[in-house]
N, C-alpha and C positions, 0 to 999 in steps of 0.2 A: 365818639371816644372822649374820655375825660383826660384832658391834658394836664391836670393839676394833681398834686399829691393827694392820695386818698385819705391819709391821716395827717391833719394839720400839725400834730405834735412830733411827727417823725424827724424833721430837721432839728428840733430842740433836743430830742433824745440822742441823736447822733452827735450833735455839738457837745453836749455834756459828757458823752462817752469819750470823745476824742480829748476833751479837756482833762478828764481824769487820767487818761493814759499819759498825756504830756506832763501832768503834775507828778505822776509816779516816776516817769523817766527823769524828770528834773530833780526829784528827790534823790534818786540813785546816783545821778551824775554829781550832784552837789555834795554828797557824802556828809550829811549833818552829824552823823555819829562820830566823825573825826574831831569835832570841836566840843564834844560833851565830855565831861569828866565822869562818865557813868560806867556801869559794868558791861560785861559782855551781853547780859540779858537785855539791857537797854538797846544795845546795838542791834541785836537780833530782832527785837521788837520793831525798830525803825525800818529795818530791811524788809521784814514781813509786811509792815503797813504799806510800804511803797510798792511791793510786788502785788499786794492785794488791791491797791488802787488801780494798778495797771489791769489786773484781771477783771475787776468790777467794771471799769471803763470800757474795756473791750467787749465784755458781755452786754453792757447796756447799748453800745453802738450796734452790736450784732442783732440784738432783740429789736431795736428800733427800726432797723433796716428790713427785717423779715416779717 
């Protein structure tokens, strides 16, 4: 039996996926739109970007593990 990981890049994909999820969560917690003197459109864009980072990171980690 092979005791090693079959894909050597699996830990890297999982690590980057988790990192993207943490960055997205940190962005939402930090609320950078509260410190900008921008419009509502800018605020919605930043929220969408943070949620997209969480989604992409979760998908990357899931794809790397399967």
